[in-house]
TORTI-701855 format. One record per residue: x, y, z of N, C-alpha, C in turn; residue number from 1; residue in one letter. Coordinates in pm, 1 decimal. Example, Ala and Ser with C-alpha at 12.3 -4.5 7.8 and 13.67 -1.06 7.14 Angstrom:
<rs>
{{1319.0, -569.0, 780.0}, {1230.0, -450.0, 780.0}, {1320.0, -330.0, 780.0}, 1, "A"} {{1285.0, -225.0, 708.0}, {1367.0, -106.0, 714.0}, {1290.0, 3.0, 787.0}, 2, "S"} 
</rs>
This chain:
<rs>
{{-3379.8, -407.0, 1004.0}, {-3247.9, -361.8, 1024.1}, {-3168.2, -380.9, 892.4}, 1, "M"} {{-3101.0, -271.7, 847.2}, {-3031.7, -281.0, 720.6}, {-2886.7, -326.7, 744.1}, 2, "S"} {{-2835.3, -387.9, 645.0}, {-2702.9, -434.1, 649.6}, {-2595.5, -321.5, 641.5}, 3, "E"} {{-2478.2, -338.5, 698.1}, {-2378.1, -230.2, 689.1}, {-2323.7, -231.5, 547.6}, 4, "A"} {{-2290.5, -112.9, 496.3}, {-2252.5, -112.5, 349.7}, {-2117.3, -163.1, 335.9}, 5, "P"} {{-2094.2, -221.6, 215.6}, {-1952.4, -272.1, 186.8}, {-1879.3, -150.8, 123.3}, 6, "L"} {{-1743.7, -171.4, 153.1}, {-1645.1, -62.9, 111.0}, {-1554.2, -143.8, 20.4}, 7, "Y"} {{-1487.2, -63.9, -70.0}, {-1372.3, -106.4, -148.1}, {-1248.9, -23.7, -99.1}, 8, "D"} {{-1132.8, -84.0, -106.7}, {-1002.1, -5.7, -78.8}, {-967.0, 43.5, -217.4}, 9, "V"} {{-949.1, 167.1, -229.0}, {-910.3, 229.4, -353.9}, {-769.3, 293.3, -339.7}, 10, "V"} {{-702.5, 305.4, -455.5}, {-575.3, 369.3, -451.8}, {-554.8, 459.7, -583.2}, 11, "R"} {{-492.0, 566.6, -576.5}, {-474.3, 656.4, -685.1}, {-324.1, 637.6, -748.3}, 12, "N"} {{-298.9, 714.6, -842.3}, {-170.5, 689.0, -909.5}, {-50.9, 738.6, -824.8}, 13, "D"} {{-77.2, 806.7, -724.7}, {24.9, 852.3, -624.4}, {45.7, 746.6, -511.0}, 14, "E"} {{-28.5, 631.9, -529.8}, {-29.5, 524.4, -442.9}, {-70.6, 567.0, -297.0}, 15, "E"} {{-176.7, 655.1, -294.2}, {-246.6, 695.5, -172.4}, {-374.3, 607.0, -167.1}, 16, "Q"} {{-409.7, 563.3, -48.0}, {-529.6, 476.3, -27.6}, {-639.7, 552.5, 30.1}, 17, "Y"} {{-755.7, 498.4, 12.2}, {-877.6, 556.1, 73.7}, {-981.6, 437.6, 66.0}, 18, "S"} {{-1101.0, 468.9, 122.0}, {-1216.1, 376.4, 120.4}, {-1323.7, 447.9, 33.6}, 19, "L"} {{-1398.8, 350.7, -28.1}, {-1512.3, 405.6, -117.6}, {-1624.4, 308.1, -102.6}, 20, "W"} {{-1740.8, 345.3, -87.7}, {-1854.1, 257.9, -90.6}, {-1863.7, 175.1, -217.5}, 21, "Q"} {{-1871.9, 43.4, -200.6}, {-1862.8, -51.5, -306.4}, {-1966.0, -31.6, -423.6}, 22, "A"} {{-2079.5, 23.4, -384.0}, {-2185.4, 41.6, -488.5}, {-2175.5, 176.0, -562.4}, 23, "D"} {{-2074.0, 253.7, -529.1}, {-2062.6, 388.0, -599.8}, {-1960.8, 392.4, -699.8}, 24, "R"} {{-1973.6, 469.2, -805.5}, {-1864.5, 485.2, -906.7}, {-1744.4, 552.7, -842.4}, 25, "D"} {{-1634.4, 520.9, -884.6}, {-1510.0, 587.3, -829.3}, {-1485.2, 728.1, -895.1}, 26, "L"} {{-1437.3, 820.0, -821.7}, {-1385.6, 945.4, -877.2}, {-1274.2, 924.9, -968.8}, 27, "P"} {{-1254.0, 1021.1, -1064.8}, {-1145.9, 998.0, -1156.1}, {-1016.2, 991.2, -1082.0}, 28, "L"} {{-929.1, 911.2, -1137.3}, {-793.6, 900.1, -1077.6}, {-779.1, 790.9, -970.7}, 29, "G"} {{-892.0, 729.4, -940.7}, {-891.8, 627.2, -824.0}, {-921.7, 491.6, -885.9}, 30, "W"} {{-860.3, 384.9, -837.9}, {-884.7, 254.2, -892.9}, {-898.5, 153.6, -757.8}, 31, "H"} {{-984.5, 62.8, -797.9}, {-1010.8, -46.4, -689.8}, {-886.6, -124.9, -672.1}, 32, "R"} {{-849.8, -148.1, -550.5}, {-727.6, -220.1, -526.4}, {-742.5, -375.1, -504.8}, 33, "E"} {{-865.9, -409.6, -481.1}, {-906.7, -558.1, -477.3}, {-951.7, -602.2, -356.8}, 34, "G"} {{-961.7, -508.3, -242.1}, {-1006.5, -560.0, -117.3}, {-1145.2, -489.8, -83.7}, 35, "T"} {{-1235.9, -578.3, -47.7}, {-1373.1, -538.4, -16.7}, {-1408.6, -601.6, 114.4}, 36, "R"} {{-1482.2, -510.9, 188.7}, {-1529.5, -563.8, 317.6}, {-1604.3, -452.1, 396.9}, 37, "G"} {{-1614.0, -475.1, 522.2}, {-1667.0, -367.5, 609.2}, {-1572.0, -256.3, 621.5}, 38, "T"} {{-1617.7, -140.7, 670.9}, {-1533.8, -24.2, 683.0}, {-1412.3, -63.2, 774.5}, 39, "R"} {{-1440.3, -137.9, 882.8}, {-1329.0, -178.4, 975.5}, {-1225.1, -268.3, 909.6}, 40, "E"} {{-1277.9, -367.2, 825.6}, {-1181.0, -461.6, 754.0}, {-1093.6, -378.8, 660.4}, 41, "E"} {{-1158.1, -287.5, 590.4}, {-1084.6, -219.3, 490.1}, {-983.3, -112.9, 558.1}, 42, "C"} {{-1018.9, -59.6, 667.5}, {-927.2, 29.8, 742.5}, {-811.6, -48.9, 781.7}, 43, "V"} {{-833.7, -167.9, 837.9}, {-727.0, -260.5, 891.0}, {-635.3, -298.7, 775.7}, 44, "A"} {{-692.7, -326.2, 660.9}, {-608.1, -362.1, 540.3}, {-521.2, -238.5, 498.7}, 45, "H"} {{-581.8, -122.4, 496.6}, {-494.5, -5.6, 455.5}, {-380.9, 16.5, 559.7}, 46, "I"} {{-421.7, -1.9, 692.0}, {-312.3, 23.8, 787.6}, {-200.1, -78.3, 771.4}, 47, "D"} {{-238.7, -187.8, 718.3}, {-118.3, -298.9, 703.6}, {-36.3, -268.9, 573.3}, 48, "S"} {{-96.0, -216.6, 472.1}, {-23.5, -205.4, 348.3}, {32.1, -62.1, 314.0}, 49, "V"} {{-26.4, 40.0, 375.3}, {12.3, 174.2, 353.8}, {99.5, 220.1, 467.3}, 50, "W"} {{225.0, 175.6, 457.6}, {318.8, 209.2, 571.9}, {394.9, 336.0, 543.9}, 51, "T"} {{400.3, 388.5, 424.7}, {471.4, 507.1, 394.7}, {365.4, 599.3, 329.4}, 52, "D"} {{314.1, 699.3, 400.0}, {206.9, 781.3, 344.4}, {252.6, 888.5, 251.8}, 53, "I"} {{373.4, 906.1, 229.8}, {423.8, 1006.8, 133.5}, {367.7, 967.4, -13.9}, 54, "R"} {{319.2, 1069.9, -84.9}, {284.9, 1040.7, -217.8}, {398.2, 976.0, -292.2}, 55, "P"} {{371.6, 887.0, -401.4}, {483.8, 821.0, -476.8}, {581.1, 925.5, -535.9}, 56, "R"} {{527.6, 1038.3, -595.0}, {620.7, 1133.5, -656.0}, {712.1, 1197.2, -555.6}, 57, "S"} {{665.6, 1213.5, -433.1}, {761.3, 1275.7, -327.9}, {860.9, 1169.1, -293.2}, 58, "V"} {{825.4, 1038.6, -272.5}, {922.0, 935.9, -242.5}, {1029.1, 924.5, -357.5}, 59, "R"} {{979.9, 933.1, -474.7}, {1072.6, 917.5, -588.9}, {1174.6, 1040.8, -588.5}, 60, "E"} {{1123.3, 1165.2, -569.7}, {1209.4, 1280.9, -565.0}, {1309.3, 1272.0, -453.7}, 61, "R"} {{1261.3, 1229.0, -337.6}, {1356.9, 1218.3, -230.7}, {1459.4, 1109.5, -250.8}, 62, "Q"} {{1417.0, 998.3, -308.0}, {1519.3, 899.5, -340.9}, {1622.2, 942.5, -440.9}, 63, "Q"} {{1579.0, 1012.0, -549.8}, {1661.8, 1065.5, -648.2}, {1761.0, 1169.0, -587.3}, 64, "A"} {{1720.8, 1241.2, -490.4}, {1804.3, 1347.0, -428.6}, {1923.1, 1275.1, -351.0}, 65, "A"} {{1891.4, 1149.3, -297.0}, {1981.9, 1075.7, -220.1}, {2096.5, 1019.3, -302.1}, 66, "R"} {{2066.7, 991.2, -430.0}, {2165.2, 924.0, -516.3}, {2246.5, 1012.4, -594.6}, 67, "T"} 
</rs>
């Protein structure tokens, strides 16, 4: 019986989160966030930290329009 793969939580420059298998190279534009675990653990972490799913650039534009 094989072990379940480990995943890393990754984030791009727009502060969007995703999962990536820990043993694979990341695609361009994505960086390891520092959390590693099972798929379920990583999804739970993302759910707790990614509370505003708008891309950073959209949040900044909307904030600038309000001021």
